[in-house]
C-alpha positions as CSV (number, residue, x, y, z in Angstrom):
1,M,-59.0,1.2,-61.6
2,T,-55.3,-0.2,-62.1
3,N,-54.0,-2.6,-60.0
4,Q,-50.1,-1.6,-60.6
5,L,-49.0,1.6,-59.1
6,E,-44.9,2.9,-59.6
7,H,-43.0,6.1,-59.1
8,R,-40.0,6.5,-61.1
9,F,-37.4,8.5,-59.5
10,S,-33.7,9.4,-61.4
11,I,-30.6,12.0,-61.2
12,K,-29.1,13.2,-63.9
13,R,-25.6,15.3,-63.2
14,I,-26.1,18.4,-65.2
15,S,-23.1,18.9,-67.9
16,K,-25.0,21.7,-70.0
17,T,-26.2,24.8,-68.4
18,T,-28.5,25.6,-71.4
19,E,-30.7,23.0,-71.2
20,D,-34.9,23.5,-70.5
21,D,-34.1,21.3,-67.5
22,Y,-31.8,22.7,-65.9
23,I,-33.2,25.8,-65.7
24,K,-36.3,24.4,-64.4
25,A,-34.3,22.9,-61.7
26,L,-32.5,26.3,-61.2
27,R,-35.9,28.0,-60.6
28,I,-37.3,25.6,-58.1
29,Y,-33.7,26.3,-56.1
30,N,-34.4,29.8,-56.4
31,D,-37.8,29.6,-55.0
32,T,-37.6,27.3,-52.4
33,T,-34.2,28.3,-50.7
34,P,-34.1,31.2,-47.6
35,F,-31.8,33.7,-48.9
36,E,-29.3,33.3,-45.8
37,I,-28.1,29.9,-47.0
38,K,-28.6,30.7,-51.0
39,T,-25.5,30.5,-53.4
40,P,-26.5,33.3,-56.2
41,T,-27.6,31.2,-59.3
42,N,-25.0,32.6,-61.5
43,E,-22.0,31.4,-59.6
44,I,-23.6,27.8,-59.6
45,T,-23.8,28.3,-63.2
46,Y,-20.6,29.6,-63.9
47,W,-18.7,26.6,-61.9
48,I,-21.1,23.7,-63.3
49,S,-19.9,25.1,-66.9
50,K,-16.1,24.9,-65.5
51,Q,-15.9,21.2,-64.5
52,K,-13.4,20.0,-67.0
53,I,-10.9,22.7,-65.7
54,N,-8.7,21.2,-62.6
55,T,-9.7,23.1,-59.8
56,P,-8.9,21.8,-56.1
57,F,-12.7,21.2,-56.2
58,E,-15.3,19.5,-58.3
59,V,-19.4,20.4,-58.1
60,Y,-21.7,17.3,-58.8
61,A,-25.3,19.4,-59.5
62,F,-28.2,17.0,-60.8
63,I,-31.8,17.7,-61.7
64,L,-33.8,15.9,-59.8
65,Y,-36.9,13.8,-61.7
66,L,-39.6,12.1,-60.5
67,N,-41.8,9.9,-63.4
68,D,-39.9,11.9,-66.1
69,E,-40.7,15.7,-64.8
70,V,-38.0,17.8,-63.0
71,I,-39.3,18.7,-59.8
72,G,-35.9,19.8,-58.0
73,L,-32.1,20.6,-57.9
74,S,-29.3,19.1,-56.2
75,M,-25.7,20.2,-55.2
76,T,-23.0,18.3,-53.7
77,T,-19.1,19.6,-53.7
78,Y,-16.4,17.1,-53.7
79,V,-13.2,18.6,-52.2
80,K,-10.1,16.4,-53.6
81,K,-7.5,16.8,-51.3
82,T,-9.5,15.5,-48.3
83,K,-11.6,13.5,-50.3
84,V,-14.9,15.0,-48.3
85,V,-18.4,15.2,-50.1
86,V,-20.1,18.3,-49.0
87,D,-23.9,18.3,-49.0
88,E,-24.9,21.7,-50.3
89,Y,-28.3,21.8,-51.5
90,L,-31.4,19.8,-52.1
91,A,-34.5,21.8,-53.3
92,V,-37.8,20.4,-54.3
93,L,-41.3,21.7,-55.0
94,E,-42.8,22.3,-52.2
95,Q,-45.5,19.1,-52.6
96,Y,-42.4,16.8,-52.8
97,R,-41.1,18.2,-49.4
98,I,-41.7,14.3,-48.0
99,Q,-39.5,12.5,-46.0
100,T,-39.1,9.4,-48.5
101,I,-38.4,11.4,-51.4
102,F,-35.5,13.3,-49.7
103,L,-34.1,9.8,-48.7
104,V,-34.5,8.4,-52.1
105,Y,-32.6,11.7,-53.7
106,E,-29.9,11.7,-51.3
107,S,-29.3,7.4,-52.1
108,L,-29.0,8.0,-55.7
109,I,-26.5,10.8,-55.5
110,Q,-24.6,8.6,-52.9
111,N,-24.6,5.7,-55.4
112,Y,-24.0,7.9,-58.5
113,Y,-20.7,8.8,-56.4
114,T,-20.1,5.2,-56.0
115,E,-20.6,4.0,-59.5
116,I,-18.2,6.3,-61.4
117,G,-15.2,5.3,-58.8
118,V,-14.8,8.3,-56.8
119,E,-13.0,7.5,-53.6
120,I,-14.6,9.3,-50.6
121,S,-13.5,9.5,-47.0
122,Y,-16.4,11.6,-45.4
123,Y,-19.7,13.3,-46.4
124,L,-20.5,16.4,-44.7
125,T,-23.0,18.6,-44.2
126,E,-23.2,22.0,-42.5
127,I,-26.3,22.9,-40.3
128,S,-26.9,26.6,-38.8
129,Y,-26.3,26.8,-34.8
130,K,-27.7,30.6,-34.9
131,E,-28.6,31.5,-31.3
132,S,-28.1,28.0,-30.0
133,G,-30.0,26.3,-33.0
134,K,-33.0,28.4,-31.7
135,E,-33.0,30.6,-35.6
136,M,-32.6,27.6,-37.6
137,D,-34.3,28.0,-41.3
138,R,-36.1,25.6,-42.8
139,E,-34.1,23.7,-44.9
140,S,-31.5,22.9,-42.2
141,R,-34.5,21.8,-40.0
142,I,-35.1,19.3,-42.6
143,S,-31.6,18.5,-43.7
144,L,-31.0,17.7,-39.9
145,K,-33.9,15.2,-39.9
146,M,-32.6,13.3,-42.7
147,L,-28.8,13.8,-41.2
148,C,-30.1,11.7,-38.3
149,I,-32.5,9.3,-40.3
150,E,-29.1,8.5,-42.3
151,E,-26.6,8.1,-39.2
152,Y,-25.0,11.1,-39.8
153,G,-23.2,12.4,-36.4
154,K,-22.0,16.1,-34.8
155,I,-19.0,16.7,-34.5
156,D,-18.4,18.3,-30.9
157,A,-15.8,21.2,-32.2
158,L,-16.6,25.1,-33.5
159,Y,-17.3,25.8,-36.6
160,Y,-18.4,29.1,-39.1
161,A,-20.0,28.9,-42.0
162,L,-18.4,31.2,-44.3
163,P,-20.3,34.4,-45.7
164,L,-21.8,33.9,-49.4
165,G,-19.9,36.7,-50.9
166,L,-19.4,39.9,-49.0
167,E,-22.8,40.8,-49.5
168,N,-24.4,38.4,-47.8
169,Y,-23.8,39.2,-44.0
170,E,-26.5,36.7,-42.8
171,S,-24.9,33.6,-44.1
172,N,-21.7,33.9,-41.8
173,F,-22.9,32.2,-38.8
174,I,-21.8,29.5,-35.6
175,A,-22.6,26.0,-37.3
176,N,-21.9,22.5,-36.6
177,I,-20.6,19.6,-39.1
178,Y,-22.4,16.5,-39.3
179,I,-20.6,13.7,-40.8
180,K,-20.9,10.1,-42.4
181,G,-18.3,7.6,-43.1
182,V,-18.9,4.0,-44.3
183,E,-20.0,3.3,-41.1
184,P,-21.1,5.6,-38.4
185,V,-18.0,7.6,-37.4
186,Q,-17.7,7.9,-33.6
187,S,-14.8,10.0,-33.4
188,I,-11.7,11.5,-35.3
189,S,-8.8,13.1,-34.5
190,P,-7.9,16.9,-34.0
191,K,-5.4,17.3,-36.8
192,T,-8.3,15.4,-39.2
193,Y,-10.7,18.1,-38.2
194,Q,-8.3,20.6,-38.6
195,G,-7.1,19.5,-42.2
196,I,-10.9,19.0,-43.3
197,I,-11.7,22.6,-42.5
198,D,-8.8,24.0,-44.0
199,S,-9.7,22.2,-47.4
200,I,-13.1,23.4,-47.2
201,Y,-12.1,27.0,-46.5
202,Y,-9.5,27.4,-48.8
203,D,-9.3,24.6,-51.5
204,Y,-13.3,24.9,-51.8
205,W,-14.5,28.4,-50.6
206,Y,-11.7,30.8,-51.3
207,T,-11.2,28.8,-54.7
208,W,-14.8,29.3,-55.7
209,Y,-14.7,32.9,-55.3
210,T,-11.4,33.9,-56.8
211,P,-12.8,34.5,-60.3
212,I,-15.8,35.9,-59.2
213,L,-14.6,38.9,-56.9
214,S,-12.1,41.9,-57.5
215,S,-8.9,41.2,-56.3
216,A,-9.3,44.1,-53.6
217,E,-12.6,42.0,-52.7
218,L,-11.0,38.4,-53.1
219,D,-8.5,40.2,-50.5
220,I,-11.2,40.9,-47.9
221,Y,-12.7,37.5,-48.2
222,K,-9.8,36.3,-47.7
223,R,-9.0,37.9,-44.4
224,I,-12.6,36.8,-43.3
225,I,-11.7,33.3,-43.8
226,D,-8.0,33.3,-42.0
227,K,-10.1,35.0,-39.0
228,N,-12.5,32.4,-38.7
229,F,-10.0,29.4,-39.5
230,E,-8.0,31.2,-36.4
231,L,-10.9,30.8,-34.0
232,I,-11.6,27.4,-35.3
233,K,-8.0,26.4,-34.7
234,K,-7.5,28.1,-31.2
235,S,-10.5,25.9,-30.1
236,I,-9.1,22.7,-30.9
237,N,-7.2,20.8,-28.1
238,N,-4.5,19.4,-29.7
239,T,-3.7,17.6,-26.8
240,M,-7.0,15.4,-27.6
241,T,-6.4,11.9,-29.3
242,S,-9.7,12.3,-31.0
243,M,-12.9,14.2,-31.1
244,P,-16.2,13.6,-30.3
245,V,-18.7,12.4,-32.9
246,L,-22.3,13.0,-31.0
247,H,-25.0,10.6,-32.1
248,S,-27.2,10.5,-29.1
249,S,-28.0,14.7,-30.0
250,C,-29.4,13.2,-33.1
251,N,-32.7,12.0,-32.4
252,Y,-34.9,12.3,-35.4
253,L,-38.5,11.8,-33.7
254,N,-37.9,14.9,-31.8
255,I,-36.8,17.5,-34.6
256,D,-39.6,20.0,-36.0
257,A,-39.1,20.0,-39.5
258,D,-41.5,21.4,-42.1
259,I,-41.6,18.2,-44.1
260,S,-44.2,15.2,-44.3
261,K,-44.5,11.7,-43.9
262,G,-47.2,11.2,-45.9
263,A,-47.4,9.4,-49.3
264,I,-45.9,10.4,-52.7
265,P,-48.5,12.7,-54.8
266,V,-49.9,10.3,-57.5
267,K,-50.7,12.7,-60.8
268,K,-53.8,11.8,-61.9
269,S,-54.0,10.0,-65.4
270,M,-55.0,12.1,-68.6
271,Q,-56.5,9.1,-70.5
272,H,-59.7,10.3,-69.6
273,H,-59.3,13.9,-70.9
274,I,-57.5,12.9,-73.9
275,F,-60.5,10.5,-74.9
276,L,-62.6,13.3,-74.3
277,L,-60.7,15.8,-76.4
278,I,-60.3,13.7,-79.2
279,A,-63.9,11.9,-79.2
280,P,-65.5,14.8,-81.2
281,I,-62.4,14.8,-84.2
282,I,-63.1,10.6,-84.4
283,I,-67.4,11.7,-84.6
284,L,-66.6,14.5,-87.2
285,L,-63.6,13.5,-89.5
286,P,-65.8,11.2,-91.5
287,L,-68.6,13.9,-91.7
288,V,-65.9,16.3,-93.0
289,I,-64.5,13.5,-95.5
290,I,-67.8,12.8,-96.7
291,W,-68.5,16.5,-97.6
292,G,-65.6,17.0,-98.7
293,Y,-66.1,14.3,-101.4
294,S,-69.6,15.2,-102.1
295,E,-68.1,18.9,-103.2
296,A,-65.2,17.3,-105.4
297,L,-67.5,15.4,-107.4
298,K,-69.5,18.4,-108.2
299,I,-66.8,20.4,-109.0
300,L,-66.0,17.8,-111.5
301,N,-69.0,17.2,-113.0
302,L,-69.0,13.5,-111.7
303,S,-72.1,11.5,-110.6
304,I,-71.4,9.1,-107.5
305,S,-72.1,5.9,-109.7
306,A,-70.2,6.7,-112.4
307,L,-67.3,7.6,-110.1
308,S,-67.8,4.6,-107.8
309,T,-67.8,2.6,-111.8
310,M,-64.5,4.1,-112.2
311,I,-63.2,3.0,-108.5
312,G,-64.0,-0.4,-109.1
313,T,-62.3,-0.9,-112.5
314,I,-58.8,0.7,-111.2
315,I,-58.9,-1.6,-107.8
316,S,-59.4,-4.5,-110.1
317,A,-57.0,-3.4,-112.1
318,I,-54.3,-3.1,-109.5
319,I,-55.1,-6.3,-107.8
320,T,-55.0,-8.3,-111.1
321,S,-51.4,-7.0,-111.4
322,L,-50.1,-7.4,-107.9
323,T,-51.6,-10.9,-108.2
324,T,-49.7,-11.7,-111.6
325,L,-46.7,-10.1,-110.3
326,F,-46.7,-12.1,-107.0
327,I,-47.1,-15.5,-109.3
328,A,-44.5,-14.7,-111.1
329,R,-41.8,-14.0,-108.1
330,K,-42.9,-17.3,-107.0
331,K,-41.6,-18.8,-110.1
332,L,-38.2,-17.6,-110.1
C-alpha cells in the first residue's frame, strides 16, 4: 500500500468547441442540469465560439478536470459595464457532488479571473425563490449551500430570473441575487442595484438572444425584459440610502442540499490489471520466438550448430572492427 495519496484539480478555459474534452464536459452539463434552469447547449457553444467579438459581456466556460479526467463543466459570464461576474453553472458527474470539490473549483475559477487581471466589482448568483423557496431545484440548493460557506449575502430586493428563450416557460420566476465582494458585502445603494440589474437584463440577456431569436421573437422577449425590469424598479425605494445584504439568513447548516461531505472518490490503480494482461505475453513471447527461429532454420536447410558458428564469426568480426575504430579515434 502506498504512503502517498493525492488529487489533481485543474480547470481549462474552453477556446475550441470542437475538442473532445469540451464535448464530454457539455454532455455532463446536459445530463445533470434541470430543464427549468438549463441554457440550450447550442447557445452556449455559439457564444463560446464568439469570444473574440466585442460584445457587452464575455462568457468564461471551463472544463473541470480531476486527476486529468473530465468530470464537469462550469460557465460564468463577465458583464463589462458593471464589472460583475454572474455564476451560471457548475455541473459535475453524480459521484463527484461533494462539498470539497465544488469549493475547490469555485476557488480555481475566481483565481483565474485574478490571474488574467479582470477587474471585478462583485460575484453574483441567482437562486430560485419559487413558492417562497419551496420549489427550489436541486442545483439551486447546492449552490445556496456553497454560497453560504463562501460568505455570499442575499440582496434584500425583488428580482426575476428571465426566461431561457420563449419556449421554456418554467425558467421565468422570482429569484434572489446573492452577492460577494472582496470583503463580505453588508449593503448596496438602490442605484447600484438597479444598475446591476439593468446590465444583466440588457447588456447580457438581451444581447445573448439578439442573434438567436428572429426579429419578431426578439421584440416579444424585450417586452418580457421591460416588464420584469419595471416591476423591479417600482419595488426599489429610491429614498433609501442603502439596501441591506442579508447574511444572517444564510445558514449553510440548515440547508438541505443533495451534496456529500464525504471523501473524494479515489480511482483504483490499474497496475495489477495491466500486469495480468502483460504477464501471458511475457511468458509466451520467448516460446513464439524460439518456434519461429526453428521454422526459419528448417526452411533454409541450416543446422543449429552451423548457424551458431556463423553468428559467432559475425559477432567476433563486428567486435574487432568496433575496437579498432575506437582505438583509432583515441589516437586522433
